[in-house]
mmCIF file of the C-alpha atoms, coordinates in Angstrom:
data_MODEL
# 
_entry.id   MODEL 
# 
loop_
_atom_site.group_PDB 
_atom_site.id 
_atom_site.type_symbol 
_atom_site.label_atom_id 
_atom_site.label_alt_id 
_atom_site.label_comp_id 
_atom_site.label_asym_id 
_atom_site.label_entity_id 
_atom_site.label_seq_id 
_atom_site.pdbx_PDB_ins_code 
_atom_site.Cartn_x 
_atom_site.Cartn_y 
_atom_site.Cartn_z 
_atom_site.occupancy 
_atom_site.B_iso_or_equiv 
_atom_site.pdbx_formal_charge 
_atom_site.auth_seq_id 
_atom_site.auth_comp_id 
_atom_site.auth_asym_id 
_atom_site.auth_atom_id 
_atom_site.pdbx_PDB_model_num 
ATOM 1   C CA . MET A 1 1   ? 0.238   -9.233  15.826  1.00 0.00 ? 1   MET A CA 1 
ATOM 2   C CA . LYS A 1 2   ? 2.778   -7.563  13.528  1.00 0.00 ? 2   LYS A CA 1 
ATOM 3   C CA . ILE A 1 3   ? 1.438   -5.975  10.344  1.00 0.00 ? 3   ILE A CA 1 
ATOM 4   C CA . SER A 1 4   ? 3.514   -8.424  8.270   1.00 0.00 ? 4   SER A CA 1 
ATOM 5   C CA . GLU A 1 5   ? 1.843   -11.327 10.087  1.00 0.00 ? 5   GLU A CA 1 
ATOM 6   C CA . GLU A 1 6   ? -1.580  -9.790  9.453   1.00 0.00 ? 6   GLU A CA 1 
ATOM 7   C CA . PHE A 1 7   ? -0.945  -9.728  5.696   1.00 0.00 ? 7   PHE A CA 1 
ATOM 8   C CA . SER A 1 8   ? 0.497   -13.261 5.731   1.00 0.00 ? 8   SER A CA 1 
ATOM 9   C CA . LYS A 1 9   ? -2.466  -14.567 7.723   1.00 0.00 ? 9   LYS A CA 1 
ATOM 10  C CA . HIS A 1 10  ? -4.958  -13.331 5.116   1.00 0.00 ? 10  HIS A CA 1 
ATOM 11  C CA . ALA A 1 11  ? -2.758  -13.798 2.041   1.00 0.00 ? 11  ALA A CA 1 
ATOM 12  C CA . LEU A 1 12  ? -5.038  -16.289 0.276   1.00 0.00 ? 12  LEU A CA 1 
ATOM 13  C CA . GLU A 1 13  ? -8.093  -14.072 0.859   1.00 0.00 ? 13  GLU A CA 1 
ATOM 14  C CA . TYR A 1 14  ? -6.357  -10.831 -0.055  1.00 0.00 ? 14  TYR A CA 1 
ATOM 15  C CA . ALA A 1 15  ? -6.954  -11.063 -3.801  1.00 0.00 ? 15  ALA A CA 1 
ATOM 16  C CA . SER A 1 16  ? -10.727 -11.107 -3.295  1.00 0.00 ? 16  SER A CA 1 
ATOM 17  C CA . HIS A 1 17  ? -10.707 -8.235  -0.780  1.00 0.00 ? 17  HIS A CA 1 
ATOM 18  C CA . ASN A 1 18  ? -8.433  -5.664  -2.409  1.00 0.00 ? 18  ASN A CA 1 
ATOM 19  C CA . SER A 1 19  ? -10.642 -3.955  -4.974  1.00 0.00 ? 19  SER A CA 1 
ATOM 20  C CA . ILE A 1 20  ? -9.448  -0.492  -3.901  1.00 0.00 ? 20  ILE A CA 1 
ATOM 21  C CA . GLN A 1 21  ? -5.825  -1.584  -4.231  1.00 0.00 ? 21  GLN A CA 1 
ATOM 22  C CA . LYS A 1 22  ? -6.618  -2.729  -7.776  1.00 0.00 ? 22  LYS A CA 1 
ATOM 23  C CA . LYS A 1 23  ? -8.017  0.709   -8.593  1.00 0.00 ? 23  LYS A CA 1 
ATOM 24  C CA . VAL A 1 24  ? -4.838  2.251   -7.183  1.00 0.00 ? 24  VAL A CA 1 
ATOM 25  C CA . ILE A 1 25  ? -2.639  0.015   -9.351  1.00 0.00 ? 25  ILE A CA 1 
ATOM 26  C CA . ASN A 1 26  ? -4.701  0.819   -12.443 1.00 0.00 ? 26  ASN A CA 1 
ATOM 27  C CA . LYS A 1 27  ? -4.231  4.538   -11.838 1.00 0.00 ? 27  LYS A CA 1 
ATOM 28  C CA . LEU A 1 28  ? -0.481  4.163   -11.291 1.00 0.00 ? 28  LEU A CA 1 
ATOM 29  C CA . LEU A 1 29  ? -0.125  2.342   -14.601 1.00 0.00 ? 29  LEU A CA 1 
ATOM 30  C CA . GLU A 1 30  ? -2.541  4.527   -16.558 1.00 0.00 ? 30  GLU A CA 1 
ATOM 31  C CA . ASP A 1 31  ? -0.489  7.587   -15.616 1.00 0.00 ? 31  ASP A CA 1 
ATOM 32  C CA . MET A 1 32  ? 2.773   6.093   -16.928 1.00 0.00 ? 32  MET A CA 1 
ATOM 33  C CA . LYS A 1 33  ? 4.385   8.036   -19.769 1.00 0.00 ? 33  LYS A CA 1 
ATOM 34  C CA . THR A 1 34  ? 7.196   5.506   -20.318 1.00 0.00 ? 34  THR A CA 1 
ATOM 35  C CA . GLN A 1 35  ? 7.634   1.732   -20.345 1.00 0.00 ? 35  GLN A CA 1 
ATOM 36  C CA . PRO A 1 36  ? 10.596  1.059   -18.036 1.00 0.00 ? 36  PRO A CA 1 
ATOM 37  C CA . LYS A 1 37  ? 12.631  -2.089  -18.577 1.00 0.00 ? 37  LYS A CA 1 
ATOM 38  C CA . THR A 1 38  ? 13.927  -2.475  -15.011 1.00 0.00 ? 38  THR A CA 1 
ATOM 39  C CA . ILE A 1 39  ? 11.339  -2.191  -12.246 1.00 0.00 ? 39  ILE A CA 1 
ATOM 40  C CA . LEU A 1 40  ? 11.247  -2.331  -8.448  1.00 0.00 ? 40  LEU A CA 1 
ATOM 41  C CA . ASP A 1 41  ? 7.968   -2.893  -6.608  1.00 0.00 ? 41  ASP A CA 1 
ATOM 42  C CA . LEU A 1 42  ? 8.158   -2.048  -2.892  1.00 0.00 ? 42  LEU A CA 1 
ATOM 43  C CA . GLY A 1 43  ? 5.458   -3.919  -0.998  1.00 0.00 ? 43  GLY A CA 1 
ATOM 44  C CA . CYS A 1 44  ? 4.689   -6.161  -3.967  1.00 0.00 ? 44  CYS A CA 1 
ATOM 45  C CA . GLY A 1 45  ? 2.250   -8.421  -2.099  1.00 0.00 ? 45  GLY A CA 1 
ATOM 46  C CA . ASN A 1 46  ? 0.857   -11.243 -4.187  1.00 0.00 ? 46  ASN A CA 1 
ATOM 47  C CA . GLY A 1 47  ? 1.947   -9.628  -7.444  1.00 0.00 ? 47  GLY A CA 1 
ATOM 48  C CA . SER A 1 48  ? -1.051  -7.517  -8.446  1.00 0.00 ? 48  SER A CA 1 
ATOM 49  C CA . LEU A 1 49  ? 1.152   -4.823  -9.980  1.00 0.00 ? 49  LEU A CA 1 
ATOM 50  C CA . CYS A 1 50  ? 3.353   -7.337  -11.758 1.00 0.00 ? 50  CYS A CA 1 
ATOM 51  C CA . LYS A 1 51  ? 0.309   -9.067  -13.240 1.00 0.00 ? 51  LYS A CA 1 
ATOM 52  C CA . SER A 1 52  ? -1.095  -5.724  -14.422 1.00 0.00 ? 52  SER A CA 1 
ATOM 53  C CA . ILE A 1 53  ? 1.956   -4.536  -16.377 1.00 0.00 ? 53  ILE A CA 1 
ATOM 54  C CA . THR A 1 54  ? 1.359   -5.111  -20.076 1.00 0.00 ? 54  THR A CA 1 
ATOM 55  C CA . TRP A 1 55  ? 4.637   -3.944  -21.611 1.00 0.00 ? 55  TRP A CA 1 
ATOM 56  C CA . PRO A 1 56  ? 7.746   -6.166  -21.928 1.00 0.00 ? 56  PRO A CA 1 
ATOM 57  C CA . TYR A 1 57  ? 10.467  -5.625  -19.307 1.00 0.00 ? 57  TYR A CA 1 
ATOM 58  C CA . GLU A 1 58  ? 13.903  -7.078  -18.667 1.00 0.00 ? 58  GLU A CA 1 
ATOM 59  C CA . GLN A 1 59  ? 13.843  -7.235  -14.865 1.00 0.00 ? 59  GLN A CA 1 
ATOM 60  C CA . PHE A 1 60  ? 11.140  -6.990  -12.229 1.00 0.00 ? 60  PHE A CA 1 
ATOM 61  C CA . VAL A 1 61  ? 12.093  -7.118  -8.545  1.00 0.00 ? 61  VAL A CA 1 
ATOM 62  C CA . GLY A 1 62  ? 9.314   -7.393  -5.973  1.00 0.00 ? 62  GLY A CA 1 
ATOM 63  C CA . ILE A 1 63  ? 9.943   -6.913  -2.261  1.00 0.00 ? 63  ILE A CA 1 
ATOM 64  C CA . ASP A 1 64  ? 7.552   -7.682  0.577   1.00 0.00 ? 64  ASP A CA 1 
ATOM 65  C CA . PHE A 1 65  ? 7.686   -8.432  4.294   1.00 0.00 ? 65  PHE A CA 1 
ATOM 66  C CA . ALA A 1 66  ? 4.905   -11.061 4.230   1.00 0.00 ? 66  ALA A CA 1 
ATOM 67  C CA . PRO A 1 67  ? 6.322   -14.466 3.173   1.00 0.00 ? 67  PRO A CA 1 
ATOM 68  C CA . ALA A 1 68  ? 2.891   -15.912 2.371   1.00 0.00 ? 68  ALA A CA 1 
ATOM 69  C CA . MET A 1 69  ? 2.273   -13.071 -0.069  1.00 0.00 ? 69  MET A CA 1 
ATOM 70  C CA . LEU A 1 70  ? 5.592   -13.697 -1.815  1.00 0.00 ? 70  LEU A CA 1 
ATOM 71  C CA . GLU A 1 71  ? 4.642   -17.345 -2.304  1.00 0.00 ? 71  GLU A CA 1 
ATOM 72  C CA . LEU A 1 72  ? 1.685   -16.177 -4.413  1.00 0.00 ? 72  LEU A CA 1 
ATOM 73  C CA . HIS A 1 73  ? 3.707   -13.728 -6.513  1.00 0.00 ? 73  HIS A CA 1 
ATOM 74  C CA . PRO A 1 74  ? 4.420   -14.644 -10.166 1.00 0.00 ? 74  PRO A CA 1 
ATOM 75  C CA . LYS A 1 75  ? 7.844   -16.205 -10.758 1.00 0.00 ? 75  LYS A CA 1 
ATOM 76  C CA . ALA A 1 76  ? 9.872   -16.108 -13.988 1.00 0.00 ? 76  ALA A CA 1 
ATOM 77  C CA . LYS A 1 77  ? 13.419  -15.684 -15.255 1.00 0.00 ? 77  LYS A CA 1 
ATOM 78  C CA . ASN A 1 78  ? 13.003  -11.923 -15.352 1.00 0.00 ? 78  ASN A CA 1 
ATOM 79  C CA . ILE A 1 79  ? 11.000  -11.737 -12.086 1.00 0.00 ? 79  ILE A CA 1 
ATOM 80  C CA . GLU A 1 80  ? 12.773  -11.827 -8.734  1.00 0.00 ? 80  GLU A CA 1 
ATOM 81  C CA . VAL A 1 81  ? 10.928  -11.718 -5.406  1.00 0.00 ? 81  VAL A CA 1 
ATOM 82  C CA . LEU A 1 82  ? 12.764  -10.899 -2.202  1.00 0.00 ? 82  LEU A CA 1 
ATOM 83  C CA . TYR A 1 83  ? 11.795  -10.933 1.440   1.00 0.00 ? 83  TYR A CA 1 
ATOM 84  C CA . GLY A 1 84  ? 12.516  -7.489  2.832   1.00 0.00 ? 84  GLY A CA 1 
ATOM 85  C CA . ASP A 1 85  ? 11.185  -4.734  5.046   1.00 0.00 ? 85  ASP A CA 1 
ATOM 86  C CA . PHE A 1 86  ? 11.440  -1.159  3.786   1.00 0.00 ? 86  PHE A CA 1 
ATOM 87  C CA . ASN A 1 87  ? 11.768  -0.097  7.434   1.00 0.00 ? 87  ASN A CA 1 
ATOM 88  C CA . ASP A 1 88  ? 15.138  -1.919  7.539   1.00 0.00 ? 88  ASP A CA 1 
ATOM 89  C CA . LYS A 1 89  ? 18.079  0.150   6.261   1.00 0.00 ? 89  LYS A CA 1 
ATOM 90  C CA . ARG A 1 90  ? 19.859  -3.068  5.234   1.00 0.00 ? 90  ARG A CA 1 
ATOM 91  C CA . LEU A 1 91  ? 17.296  -3.530  2.475   1.00 0.00 ? 91  LEU A CA 1 
ATOM 92  C CA . PHE A 1 92  ? 18.360  -0.312  0.759   1.00 0.00 ? 92  PHE A CA 1 
ATOM 93  C CA . GLU A 1 93  ? 22.015  -1.192  1.201   1.00 0.00 ? 93  GLU A CA 1 
ATOM 94  C CA . SER A 1 94  ? 21.341  -4.407  -0.747  1.00 0.00 ? 94  SER A CA 1 
ATOM 95  C CA . LEU A 1 95  ? 19.423  -2.476  -3.429  1.00 0.00 ? 95  LEU A CA 1 
ATOM 96  C CA . GLU A 1 96  ? 22.457  -0.325  -4.197  1.00 0.00 ? 96  GLU A CA 1 
ATOM 97  C CA . SER A 1 97  ? 23.747  -3.140  -6.416  1.00 0.00 ? 97  SER A CA 1 
ATOM 98  C CA . TYR A 1 98  ? 20.670  -2.779  -8.660  1.00 0.00 ? 98  TYR A CA 1 
ATOM 99  C CA . LYS A 1 99  ? 19.824  -0.058  -11.145 1.00 0.00 ? 99  LYS A CA 1 
ATOM 100 C CA . PHE A 1 100 ? 16.097  0.528   -11.632 1.00 0.00 ? 100 PHE A CA 1 
ATOM 101 C CA . GLU A 1 101 ? 14.510  2.747   -14.229 1.00 0.00 ? 101 GLU A CA 1 
ATOM 102 C CA . HIS A 1 102 ? 11.317  2.971   -12.212 1.00 0.00 ? 102 HIS A CA 1 
ATOM 103 C CA . ILE A 1 103 ? 10.163  2.253   -8.660  1.00 0.00 ? 103 ILE A CA 1 
ATOM 104 C CA . PHE A 1 104 ? 6.532   1.508   -7.876  1.00 0.00 ? 104 PHE A CA 1 
ATOM 105 C CA . SER A 1 105 ? 4.795   1.177   -4.556  1.00 0.00 ? 105 SER A CA 1 
ATOM 106 C CA . ALA A 1 106 ? 1.046   0.672   -4.418  1.00 0.00 ? 106 ALA A CA 1 
ATOM 107 C CA . SER A 1 107 ? -0.694  0.709   -1.050  1.00 0.00 ? 107 SER A CA 1 
ATOM 108 C CA . ALA A 1 108 ? 2.307   -0.157  1.133   1.00 0.00 ? 108 ALA A CA 1 
ATOM 109 C CA . LEU A 1 109 ? 4.338   2.865   2.204   1.00 0.00 ? 109 LEU A CA 1 
ATOM 110 C CA . GLN A 1 110 ? 1.688   4.025   4.680   1.00 0.00 ? 110 GLN A CA 1 
ATOM 111 C CA . TRP A 1 111 ? 3.160   1.364   6.995   1.00 0.00 ? 111 TRP A CA 1 
ATOM 112 C CA . SER A 1 112 ? 6.584   3.021   7.015   1.00 0.00 ? 112 SER A CA 1 
ATOM 113 C CA . LYS A 1 113 ? 7.823   3.739   10.542  1.00 0.00 ? 113 LYS A CA 1 
ATOM 114 C CA . ASP A 1 114 ? 9.917   6.684   9.319   1.00 0.00 ? 114 ASP A CA 1 
ATOM 115 C CA . LEU A 1 115 ? 8.494   7.999   6.073   1.00 0.00 ? 115 LEU A CA 1 
ATOM 116 C CA . GLU A 1 116 ? 10.979  10.861  5.780   1.00 0.00 ? 116 GLU A CA 1 
ATOM 117 C CA . SER A 1 117 ? 13.929  8.488   6.024   1.00 0.00 ? 117 SER A CA 1 
ATOM 118 C CA . LEU A 1 118 ? 12.281  6.203   3.480   1.00 0.00 ? 118 LEU A CA 1 
ATOM 119 C CA . PHE A 1 119 ? 11.763  9.082   1.036   1.00 0.00 ? 119 PHE A CA 1 
ATOM 120 C CA . MET A 1 120 ? 15.432  10.000  1.421   1.00 0.00 ? 120 MET A CA 1 
ATOM 121 C CA . LYS A 1 121 ? 16.494  6.416   0.641   1.00 0.00 ? 121 LYS A CA 1 
ATOM 122 C CA . LEU A 1 122 ? 14.225  6.321   -2.398  1.00 0.00 ? 122 LEU A CA 1 
ATOM 123 C CA . ALA A 1 123 ? 15.651  9.617   -3.643  1.00 0.00 ? 123 ALA A CA 1 
ATOM 124 C CA . ASN A 1 124 ? 19.165  8.186   -3.297  1.00 0.00 ? 124 ASN A CA 1 
ATOM 125 C CA . LEU A 1 125 ? 18.268  5.340   -5.691  1.00 0.00 ? 125 LEU A CA 1 
ATOM 126 C CA . GLN A 1 126 ? 17.884  7.976   -8.448  1.00 0.00 ? 126 GLN A CA 1 
ATOM 127 C CA . SER A 1 127 ? 14.974  6.285   -10.181 1.00 0.00 ? 127 SER A CA 1 
ATOM 128 C CA . SER A 1 128 ? 11.677  7.690   -11.357 1.00 0.00 ? 128 SER A CA 1 
ATOM 129 C CA . LEU A 1 129 ? 8.840   6.941   -8.948  1.00 0.00 ? 129 LEU A CA 1 
ATOM 130 C CA . SER A 1 130 ? 5.144   6.082   -8.868  1.00 0.00 ? 130 SER A CA 1 
ATOM 131 C CA . LEU A 1 131 ? 3.969   5.863   -5.257  1.00 0.00 ? 131 LEU A CA 1 
ATOM 132 C CA . ALA A 1 132 ? 0.470   5.467   -3.837  1.00 0.00 ? 132 ALA A CA 1 
ATOM 133 C CA . ILE A 1 133 ? 0.064   5.966   -0.098  1.00 0.00 ? 133 ILE A CA 1 
ATOM 134 C CA . PHE A 1 134 ? -3.134  5.626   1.935   1.00 0.00 ? 134 PHE A CA 1 
ATOM 135 C CA . THR A 1 135 ? -3.769  8.511   4.345   1.00 0.00 ? 135 THR A CA 1 
ATOM 136 C CA . SER A 1 136 ? -5.618  9.248   7.572   1.00 0.00 ? 136 SER A CA 1 
ATOM 137 C CA . GLY A 1 137 ? -8.663  10.089  5.451   1.00 0.00 ? 137 GLY A CA 1 
ATOM 138 C CA . THR A 1 138 ? -9.114  6.336   4.994   1.00 0.00 ? 138 THR A CA 1 
ATOM 139 C CA . PHE A 1 139 ? -11.949 5.056   7.232   1.00 0.00 ? 139 PHE A CA 1 
ATOM 140 C CA . LYS A 1 140 ? -12.552 8.669   8.340   1.00 0.00 ? 140 LYS A CA 1 
ATOM 141 C CA . THR A 1 141 ? -16.166 8.195   9.459   1.00 0.00 ? 141 THR A CA 1 
ATOM 142 C CA . LEU A 1 142 ? -15.420 4.898   11.146  1.00 0.00 ? 142 LEU A CA 1 
ATOM 143 C CA . HIS A 1 143 ? -12.643 6.468   13.201  1.00 0.00 ? 143 HIS A CA 1 
ATOM 144 C CA . THR A 1 144 ? -14.882 9.396   14.139  1.00 0.00 ? 144 THR A CA 1 
ATOM 145 C CA . GLN A 1 145 ? -17.731 7.115   15.194  1.00 0.00 ? 145 GLN A CA 1 
ATOM 146 C CA . ALA A 1 146 ? -15.412 4.877   17.200  1.00 0.00 ? 146 ALA A CA 1 
ATOM 147 C CA . GLY A 1 147 ? -13.601 7.820   18.802  1.00 0.00 ? 147 GLY A CA 1 
ATOM 148 C CA . ILE A 1 148 ? -10.151 6.502   17.845  1.00 0.00 ? 148 ILE A CA 1 
ATOM 149 C CA . GLU A 1 149 ? -7.176  8.204   16.245  1.00 0.00 ? 149 GLU A CA 1 
ATOM 150 C CA . PRO A 1 150 ? -6.296  7.223   12.662  1.00 0.00 ? 150 PRO A CA 1 
ATOM 151 C CA . LEU A 1 151 ? -3.321  4.912   12.208  1.00 0.00 ? 151 LEU A CA 1 
ATOM 152 C CA . LEU A 1 152 ? -2.071  6.680   9.109   1.00 0.00 ? 152 LEU A CA 1 
ATOM 153 C CA . ARG A 1 153 ? -0.502  10.048  8.308   1.00 0.00 ? 153 ARG A CA 1 
ATOM 154 C CA . SER A 1 154 ? -2.486  12.939  6.893   1.00 0.00 ? 154 SER A CA 1 
ATOM 155 C CA . HIS A 1 155 ? -2.046  13.938  3.263   1.00 0.00 ? 155 HIS A CA 1 
ATOM 156 C CA . GLU A 1 156 ? -0.649  17.266  4.495   1.00 0.00 ? 156 GLU A CA 1 
ATOM 157 C CA . GLU A 1 157 ? 2.154   15.522  6.380   1.00 0.00 ? 157 GLU A CA 1 
ATOM 158 C CA . ILE A 1 158 ? 2.988   13.231  3.457   1.00 0.00 ? 158 ILE A CA 1 
ATOM 159 C CA . ASP A 1 159 ? 3.075   16.197  1.069   1.00 0.00 ? 159 ASP A CA 1 
ATOM 160 C CA . ARG A 1 160 ? 5.358   18.158  3.381   1.00 0.00 ? 160 ARG A CA 1 
ATOM 161 C CA . LEU A 1 161 ? 7.802   15.241  3.602   1.00 0.00 ? 161 LEU A CA 1 
ATOM 162 C CA . GLN A 1 162 ? 7.853   14.360  -0.090  1.00 0.00 ? 162 GLN A CA 1 
ATOM 163 C CA . LYS A 1 163 ? 8.597   17.948  -1.083  1.00 0.00 ? 163 LYS A CA 1 
ATOM 164 C CA . LYS A 1 164 ? 11.910  17.702  0.766   1.00 0.00 ? 164 LYS A CA 1 
ATOM 165 C CA . TYR A 1 165 ? 13.197  14.933  -1.512  1.00 0.00 ? 165 TYR A CA 1 
ATOM 166 C CA . PHE A 1 166 ? 11.263  14.869  -4.788  1.00 0.00 ? 166 PHE A CA 1 
ATOM 167 C CA . ASN A 1 167 ? 10.276  17.185  -7.581  1.00 0.00 ? 167 ASN A CA 1 
ATOM 168 C CA . ALA A 1 168 ? 7.020   15.344  -8.010  1.00 0.00 ? 168 ALA A CA 1 
ATOM 169 C CA . SER A 1 169 ? 3.374   15.704  -8.861  1.00 0.00 ? 169 SER A CA 1 
ATOM 170 C CA . PHE A 1 170 ? 1.129   15.173  -5.834  1.00 0.00 ? 170 PHE A CA 1 
ATOM 171 C CA . GLU A 1 171 ? -2.502  14.154  -6.245  1.00 0.00 ? 171 GLU A CA 1 
ATOM 172 C CA . ILE A 1 172 ? -5.142  13.276  -3.650  1.00 0.00 ? 172 ILE A CA 1 
ATOM 173 C CA . VAL A 1 173 ? -7.791  10.778  -4.733  1.00 0.00 ? 173 VAL A CA 1 
ATOM 174 C CA . GLU A 1 174 ? -10.799 9.633   -2.723  1.00 0.00 ? 174 GLU A CA 1 
ATOM 175 C CA . TYR A 1 175 ? -12.492 6.264   -3.196  1.00 0.00 ? 175 TYR A CA 1 
ATOM 176 C CA . LYS A 1 176 ? -15.617 4.696   -1.746  1.00 0.00 ? 176 LYS A CA 1 
ATOM 177 C CA . LEU A 1 177 ? -16.345 1.002   -1.369  1.00 0.00 ? 177 LEU A CA 1 
ATOM 178 C CA . GLU A 1 178 ? -20.004 0.047   -0.967  1.00 0.00 ? 178 GLU A CA 1 
ATOM 179 C CA . PHE A 1 179 ? -21.201 -2.889  1.138   1.00 0.00 ? 179 PHE A CA 1 
ATOM 180 C CA . SER A 1 180 ? -24.518 -4.685  1.365   1.00 0.00 ? 180 SER A CA 1 
ATOM 181 C CA . SER A 1 181 ? -24.273 -4.781  5.159   1.00 0.00 ? 181 SER A CA 1 
ATOM 182 C CA . VAL A 1 182 ? -22.182 -3.346  7.974   1.00 0.00 ? 182 VAL A CA 1 
ATOM 183 C CA . ARG A 1 183 ? -21.191 -6.906  8.896   1.00 0.00 ? 183 ARG A CA 1 
ATOM 184 C CA . ASP A 1 184 ? -19.691 -7.377  5.420   1.00 0.00 ? 184 ASP A CA 1 
ATOM 185 C CA . MET A 1 185 ? -17.901 -4.063  5.853   1.00 0.00 ? 185 MET A CA 1 
ATOM 186 C CA . PHE A 1 186 ? -16.218 -5.136  9.063   1.00 0.00 ? 186 PHE A CA 1 
ATOM 187 C CA . ARG A 1 187 ? -15.375 -8.521  7.566   1.00 0.00 ? 187 ARG A CA 1 
ATOM 188 C CA . TYR A 1 188 ? -13.632 -6.673  4.731   1.00 0.00 ? 188 TYR A CA 1 
ATOM 189 C CA . ILE A 1 189 ? -11.602 -4.593  7.182   1.00 0.00 ? 189 ILE A CA 1 
ATOM 190 C CA . LYS A 1 190 ? -10.399 -7.736  8.928   1.00 0.00 ? 190 LYS A CA 1 
ATOM 191 C CA . ARG A 1 191 ? -9.588  -9.795  5.850   1.00 0.00 ? 191 ARG A CA 1 
ATOM 192 C CA . SER A 1 192 ? -8.105  -7.148  3.571   1.00 0.00 ? 192 SER A CA 1 
ATOM 193 C CA . GLY A 1 193 ? -5.153  -6.427  5.849   1.00 0.00 ? 193 GLY A CA 1 
ATOM 194 C CA . VAL A 1 194 ? -5.897  -2.713  6.020   1.00 0.00 ? 194 VAL A CA 1 
ATOM 195 C CA . SER A 1 195 ? -6.512  -2.694  9.770   1.00 0.00 ? 195 SER A CA 1 
ATOM 196 C CA . GLY A 1 196 ? -2.774  -2.617  10.391  1.00 0.00 ? 196 GLY A CA 1 
ATOM 197 C CA . SER A 1 197 ? -3.089  -5.431  12.956  1.00 0.00 ? 197 SER A CA 1 
ATOM 198 C CA . ARG A 1 198 ? -4.771  -2.994  15.360  1.00 0.00 ? 198 ARG A CA 1 
ATOM 199 C CA . ASN A 1 199 ? -7.707  -4.203  17.432  1.00 0.00 ? 199 ASN A CA 1 
ATOM 200 C CA . VAL A 1 200 ? -8.444  -1.401  19.900  1.00 0.00 ? 200 VAL A CA 1 
ATOM 201 C CA . LEU A 1 201 ? -12.176 -1.962  20.396  1.00 0.00 ? 201 LEU A CA 1 
ATOM 202 C CA . SER A 1 202 ? -13.752 -4.529  22.685  1.00 0.00 ? 202 SER A CA 1 
ATOM 203 C CA . TYR A 1 203 ? -16.405 -6.934  21.423  1.00 0.00 ? 203 TYR A CA 1 
ATOM 204 C CA . THR A 1 204 ? -19.133 -4.759  22.971  1.00 0.00 ? 204 THR A CA 1 
ATOM 205 C CA . GLN A 1 205 ? -17.693 -1.577  21.439  1.00 0.00 ? 205 GLN A CA 1 
ATOM 206 C CA . THR A 1 206 ? -17.418 -3.230  18.041  1.00 0.00 ? 206 THR A CA 1 
ATOM 207 C CA . LYS A 1 207 ? -21.043 -4.391  18.142  1.00 0.00 ? 207 LYS A CA 1 
ATOM 208 C CA . LYS A 1 208 ? -22.146 -0.873  19.100  1.00 0.00 ? 208 LYS A CA 1 
ATOM 209 C CA . LEU A 1 209 ? -20.128 0.638   16.258  1.00 0.00 ? 209 LEU A CA 1 
ATOM 210 C CA . MET A 1 210 ? -21.660 -1.815  13.794  1.00 0.00 ? 210 MET A CA 1 
ATOM 211 C CA . ARG A 1 211 ? -25.160 -0.823  14.937  1.00 0.00 ? 211 ARG A CA 1 
ATOM 212 C CA . GLU A 1 212 ? -24.505 2.890   14.735  1.00 0.00 ? 212 GLU A CA 1 
ATOM 213 C CA . TYR A 1 213 ? -22.251 3.229   11.678  1.00 0.00 ? 213 TYR A CA 1 
ATOM 214 C CA . PRO A 1 214 ? -24.177 5.722   9.475   1.00 0.00 ? 214 PRO A CA 1 
ATOM 215 C CA . LEU A 1 215 ? -22.850 4.870   5.994   1.00 0.00 ? 215 LEU A CA 1 
ATOM 216 C CA . SER A 1 216 ? -23.146 1.978   3.550   1.00 0.00 ? 216 SER A CA 1 
ATOM 217 C CA . PHE A 1 217 ? -19.561 2.459   2.412   1.00 0.00 ? 217 PHE A CA 1 
ATOM 218 C CA . LEU A 1 218 ? -16.004 2.887   3.615   1.00 0.00 ? 218 LEU A CA 1 
ATOM 219 C CA . GLU A 1 219 ? -13.954 5.923   2.603   1.00 0.00 ? 219 GLU A CA 1 
ATOM 220 C CA . PHE A 1 220 ? -10.394 5.699   1.317   1.00 0.00 ? 220 PHE A CA 1 
ATOM 221 C CA . GLU A 1 221 ? -8.000  8.566   0.657   1.00 0.00 ? 221 GLU A CA 1 
ATOM 222 C CA . VAL A 1 222 ? -4.853  7.911   -1.361  1.00 0.00 ? 222 VAL A CA 1 
ATOM 223 C CA . VAL A 1 223 ? -2.071  10.267  -2.397  1.00 0.00 ? 223 VAL A CA 1 
ATOM 224 C CA . PHE A 1 224 ? -0.199  9.642   -5.642  1.00 0.00 ? 224 PHE A CA 1 
ATOM 225 C CA . ILE A 1 225 ? 3.401   10.832  -5.884  1.00 0.00 ? 225 ILE A CA 1 
ATOM 226 C CA . LYS A 1 226 ? 4.937   10.701  -9.376  1.00 0.00 ? 226 LYS A CA 1 
ATOM 227 C CA . THR A 1 227 ? 8.312   11.889  -10.618 1.00 0.00 ? 227 THR A CA 1 
# 
């Protein structure tokens, strides 16, 4: 299953399973020093960022590759939602006709197939940025216990790439999400869309991992890039 299909499949459940994403959005907005009037949200999902902005703006453009998520996004005269994949260069060609004061991306760019190319395209838009990207430190213990490689890039790699294109602050933040049971934990992983559509363990391996997982929480590591 494609990652976009994974997010569409669980779109209606996503709002109740994205508490870490909400914390990420809150931090992005709390760190804002300005109140931009024209905004782009890459990987806008169901509109959590849009709903969280409290200042008045003239134009908000949200882009996502999961149609079911876009259906849930707020709509208004000054809000435009577009189907698009930031891995597709045609998206950025179409964005050249816009002028954004600020570009946000909360919890999406970790799925970029070519992060360096994406950073270059973002730099070419000449807007200020607030980006939050999940790293390989997310689900660290789970990956170690299962003996599988992380899906995501390390914070070291992301930092090395962003330094080529931005004069930005770079902050690493760790979060923990507690669960009442390991079963609830694995249900969260499935329904939140953070598994990246990967299912590399058999039923027997999954049951063994659930029995032996040593923590009552999942770990998340997020880097914040701000210009």
